[in-house]
ZALO-580168 format. One record per atom (N, C-alpha, C, O, CB): z, x, y; residue in one letter. Coordinates in steps of 0.02 Angstrom, whole numbers, padded with zeros to 5 digits, always signed. Each point is the difference from the previous one (the first is absolute). Glycine has a CB too. Layout:
BEGIN
ZXYA ...
***
This chain:
BEGIN
+03267+04358+05359Y +00063+00014+00031Y +00056-00003-00043Y +00042+00044+00001Y -00088-00082+00094Y +00052-00018-00136S +00054-00013-00047S -00001+00051-00055S +00053+00024-00021S -00057-00146+00047S -00055+00142-00051S -00004+00044-00056S +00025+00071+00027S +00029+00039-00038S -00129-00109-00019S +00089+00084+00119K +00021+00064+00026K +00080+00007+00000K +00028+00053-00013K -00137-00053+00085K +00140-00059-00058Y +00073+00002-00005Y +00024+00003-00073Y +00050+00033-00014Y -00045-00098+00120Y -00041+00032-00153N +00018+00007-00069N -00006+00069-00028N +00041+00022-00040N -00076-00135+00030N -00016+00147+00031I -00004+00072-00022I +00053+00042+00032I +00029+00042-00034I -00151-00054+00019I +00136+00004+00073I +00059+00032+00036I +00066-00013-00037I +00038+00045-00017I -00097-00059+00128I +00069-00051-00122Y +00060-00021-00036Y +00005+00035-00071Y +00054+00022-00018Y -00059-00136+00082Y -00053+00120-00104I +00002+00031-00063I +00018+00077+00008I +00041+00027-00037I -00126-00114-00008I +00053+00118+00094Y +00017+00073+00007Y +00069+00009+00021Y +00029+00048-00024Y -00144-00022+00052Y +00148-00067+00016I +00068+00003+00017I +00044-00012-00059I +00050+00035-00008I -00078-00070+00119I +00011-00014-00154Y +00043-00013-00058Y -00006+00058-00048Y +00050+00018-00031Y -00062-00142+00044Y -00049+00154-00023I -00004+00057-00045I +00045+00056+00027I +00037+00032-00037I -00155-00064+00002I +00113+00043+00099Y +00037+00056+00032Y +00078-00011-00019Y +00032+00041-00033Y -00122-00029+00135Y +00112-00066-00080I +00071-00019-00010I +00020+00010-00075I +00051+00031-00016I -00059-00116+00113I -00032+00058-00140Y +00016-00001-00069Y +00005+00071-00025Y +00050+00019-00031Y -00105-00129+00016Y +00003+00148+00028I -00003+00071-00032I +00050+00048+00036I +00040+00033-00033I -00165-00048+00002I +00122+00017+00095Y +00039+00053+00036Y +00075-00025+00015Y +00042+00041+00019Y -00156+00003+00036Y +00129-00107-00062I +00069-00018+00007I +00030-00018-00068I +00054+00023-00018I -00077-00061+00136I -00014-00005-00155Y +00030-00027-00062Y +00011+00057-00049Y +00055+00004-00029Y -00112-00116+00045Y +00009+00156-00028I +00009+00056-00042I +00055+00046+00018I +00041+00021-00041I -00156-00031+00019I +00115+00024+00087D +00057+00041+00028D +00067-00035-00010D +00052+00029-00017D -00130+00021+00103D +00073-00116-00074L +00064-00035-00007L +00022+00004-00075L +00059+00013-00012L -00087-00093+00112L -00013+00070-00146S +00026+00002-00071S +00025+00071-00013S +00047+00006-00039S -00129-00097-00003S +00057+00145+00070D +00029+00067-00010D +00067+00001+00035D +00047+00027-00029D -00159+00028+00021D +00119-00082+00066A +00061+00000+00036A +00051-00042-00034A +00059+00018+00002A -00122+00002+00101A +00045-00077-00134L +00050-00039-00036L +00028+00036-00060L +00059-00003-00015L -00117-00098+00053L +00011+00137-00072L +00029+00042-00058L +00048+00051+00021L +00050+00012-00033L -00151-00028-00026L +00088+00045+00113K +00047+00053+00030K +00065-00029+00017K +00052+00028-00017K -00145+00035+00064K +00093-00123-00013V +00060-00034+00015V +00039-00022-00054V +00061+00001+00004V -00112-00030+00088V +00018+00005-00150I +00037-00017-00061I +00036+00057-00026I +00059-00006-00017I -00138-00078-00008I +00044+00145+00020Q +00032+00062-00027Q +00057+00019+00047Q +00052+00022-00026Q -00162+00019-00029Q +00105-00046+00121L +00057+00019+00042L +00058-00053-00009L +00058+00020+00007L -00139+00039+00079L +00068-00122-00099R +00047-00049-00010R +00038+00016-00065R +00062+00000-00003R -00133-00085+00067R +00032+00099-00113E +00029+00012-00065E +00044+00065-00001E +00047+00005-00040E -00147-00065-00010E +00084+00108+00093N +00040+00061+00004N +00056-00005+00048N +00036+00049+00011N -00135+00013-00041N +00110-00123+00063G +00056-00011+00045G -00009+00035+00069G +00048+00015+00036G +00025-00025-00137G -00137+00021+00118Q -00016+00033+00063Q -00017-00044+00061Q -00020+00023+00053Q -00018+00065-00126Q +00047-00153+00060L -00012-00048+00054L +00067-00036+00021L +00044-00011-00041L -00165-00005-00004L +00125-00002+00106I +00060-00039+00024I -00001-00072-00034I -00052-00026-00020I +00053+00092+00138I +00056-00092-00120A +00006-00066-00031A -00041-00050+00039A -00006+00004+00061A +00119+00024-00103A -00142-00075+00006P -00043-00050+00037P +00041-00039+00056P -00026-00014+00054P -00046+00000-00163P +00135+00000+00095E +00041-00037+00050E +00007+00043+00063E -00005-00026+00055E +00070-00035-00148E -00054+00125+00085E +00005+00044+00061E -00066-00001+00037E -00002-00010+00061E +00086+00085-00117E -00135-00065+00020K -00068+00000+00029K -00014-00062+00040K -00024+00003+00056K -00014+00066-00149K +00053-00128+00063H -00010-00065+00030H +00041-00007+00067H -00023-00027+00050H +00003-00022-00168H +00079+00073+00115D +00043+00000+00063D -00034+00041+00057D -00001-00021+00057D +00108+00010-00130D -00132+00067+00056V -00034+00048+00049V -00059-00034+00028V -00008-00003+00061V +00045+00106-00123V -00082-00130+00016I -00060-00030+00023I +00010-00060+00040I -00039-00011+00047I -00011+00056-00142I +00099-00088+00081C +00015-00059+00038C +00015+00016+00073C -00015-00040+00044C +00056-00013-00148C -00011+00110+00117R +00016+00017+00069R -00057+00034+00038R +00005+00013+00060R +00110-00003-00097R -00171+00003-00003M -00057+00034+00033M -00048-00049+00032M -00039+00020+00043M +00048+00071-00123M -00008-00153+00061Y -00052-00046+00021Y +00033-00064+00036Y +00057-00021-00010Y -00133+00062-00090Y +00030-00066+00143R +00020-00069+00032R -00043-00050-00041R -00062-00002+00007R +00088+00047+00122R +00005-00081-00168W -00039-00042-00050W -00036-00059+00038W -00054-00019-00023W +00141+00048-00072W -00062-00059+00148P -00044-00052+00036P -00065+00029+00025P -00053-00031-00004P +00156-00029+00041P -00099+00125-00011D -00062+00033+00019D -00049+00016-00058D -00061-00003+00009D +00126+00050+00084D -00039-00031-00149I -00041+00016-00061I -00034-00072-00021I -00059-00002-00019I +00143+00108-00024I -00046-00160+00046A -00026-00063-00023A -00059-00016+00043A -00053-00018-00025A +00167-00023-00016A -00105+00047+00112K -00058-00013+00046K -00061+00038-00015K -00056-00027-00002K +00136+00005+00085K -00068+00088-00094R -00060+00045-00017R -00031-00019-00068R -00061+00002-00009R +00115+00095+00075R -00014-00113-00111T -00028-00021-00063T -00040-00059+00004T -00053-00005-00031T +00144+00053-00021T -00068-00098+00092E -00036-00062+00008E -00067+00014+00033E -00051-00026-00021E +00160-00039+00030E -00109+00107+00043K -00065+00024+00027K -00048+00027-00048K -00060-00016+00001K +00120+00039+00096K -00034+00020-00141V -00048+00031-00052V -00028-00055-00046V -00060-00002-00014V +00125+00113+00015V -00021-00154-00024Y -00020-00058-00046Y -00052-00043+00035Y -00050-00018-00031Y +00166+00014-00024Y -00107-00013+00121L -00047-00041+00034L -00065+00035+00009L -00052-00033-00007L +00144-00022+00063L -00094+00121-00040S -00060+00038+00008S -00038+00003-00070S -00061-00004-00003S +00118+00072+00100S -00017-00059-00151A -00034+00002-00069A -00035-00067-00015A -00052-00001-00033A +00140+00083-00011A -00060-00133+00067L -00031-00067-00011L -00069-00005+00029L -00043-00039-00022L +00155-00012+00023L -00124+00093+00053Q -00060-00005+00038Q -00054+00043-00032Q -00059-00006+00019Q +00126-00016+00085Q -00050+00065-00151C -00046+00047-00037C -00045-00042-00045C +00022-00050-00029C +00065+00147+00029C -00149-00078-00005P -00044-00036-00047P +00026+00010-00074P +00026+00053-00018P -00127-00038+00099P +00093-00068-00123Q +00022+00007-00066Q -00057+00025-00045Q -00058-00019+00009Q +00144-00071+00011Q -00067+00134-00071L -00050+00019-00044L -00021-00055-00051L +00041-00043-00017L +00004+00158+00033L -00108-00115-00039S -00015-00049-00048S +00024+00022-00068S +00023+00057-00008S -00120-00094+00077S +00093-00004-00117W +00024+00019-00068W -00041+00059-00026W +00029+00045-00030W +00006-00164+00007W -00097+00120+00032F -00044+00055-00019F +00020+00062+00038F +00012+00052-00031F -00106-00132+00007F +00096+00078+00091D +00018+00059+00037D +00072+00032-00022D +00012+00060+00004D -00086-00110+00094D +00118+00004-00118G +00068+00023-00026G -00007+00036-00061G +00030+00054-00007G +00024-00146+00056G -00096+00065-00098L -00013+00038-00062L -00033+00067+00011L +00018+00051-00029L -00028-00159-00029L -00041+00105+00104L -00037+00061+00015L +00049+00058+00029L -00003+00058-00020L -00103-00135+00044L +00149+00055+00023S +00046+00050+00026S +00050+00022-00050S +00019+00058+00001S -00035-00104+00108S +00039+00002-00155L +00044+00022-00054L -00035+00052-00045L +00032+00049-00018L +00025-00162+00022L -00120+00105-00024R -00036+00048-00035R -00004+00068+00038R +00012+00054-00028R -00076-00149-00023R +00047+00090+00112I -00003+00063+00039I +00066+00036+00004I +00002+00061-00009I -00092-00112+00075I +00144+00013-00053I +00067+00028+00000I +00019+00037-00065I +00024+00057-00002I +00005-00150+00080I -00042+00053-00133E +00018+00032-00068E -00041+00062-00010E +00027+00047-00028E +00002-00160-00023E -00091+00118+00070K -00039+00059-00007K +00028+00051+00046K +00008+00057-00022K -00110-00121-00010K +00117+00050+00090Q +00030+00053+00049Q +00065+00026-00026Q +00013+00059+00007Q -00065-00115+00093Q +00092+00015-00130K +00066+00020-00026K -00011+00043-00056K +00032+00053-00004K +00023-00154+00040K -00098+00085-00081A -00014+00041-00058A -00029+00068+00020A +00018+00050-00030A -00037-00155-00037A -00026+00109+00117D -00026+00063+00025D +00058+00043+00031D +00004+00060-00011D -00118-00115+00033D +00157+00022+00018H +00052+00032+00034H +00049+00031-00052H +00019+00057+00008H -00033-00138+00090H +00033+00045-00150L +00041+00025-00053L -00029+00058-00035L +00033+00050-00013L +00008-00159+00000L -00108+00102-00001A -00036+00054-00034A +00000+00062+00039A +00003+00054-00028A -00073-00136-00027A +00065+00077+00119N -00003+00060+00047N +00075+00029+00007N +00008+00059+00017N -00115-00109+00052N +00155+00013-00080K +00069+00027-00001K +00017+00045-00054K +00043+00044+00006K -00013-00142+00047K -00064+00088-00110E +00014+00041-00061E -00033+00066+00000E +00007+00038-00048E +00004-00140-00013E 
***
């Protein structure tokens, strides 16, 4: 039962790393280019807009729920962590090779 959850956790981690992290790095490069070209609004203006969009006490409560549920998840052993890292690095290399 526990190993089933570890395998699921590894696959979720791989998915997040490959499909979000790699896309995130591409997005960050694009944002840096936009910022350097003066195509983004000033950070202070963006901060003011964002602050008015959220109710921070509600966000704090939801964040606490997420953290508490994360504490209930089974922890990977040292070996499983290394195994997942090797799998992630291979998947990332394969993904980058397919992009070219």
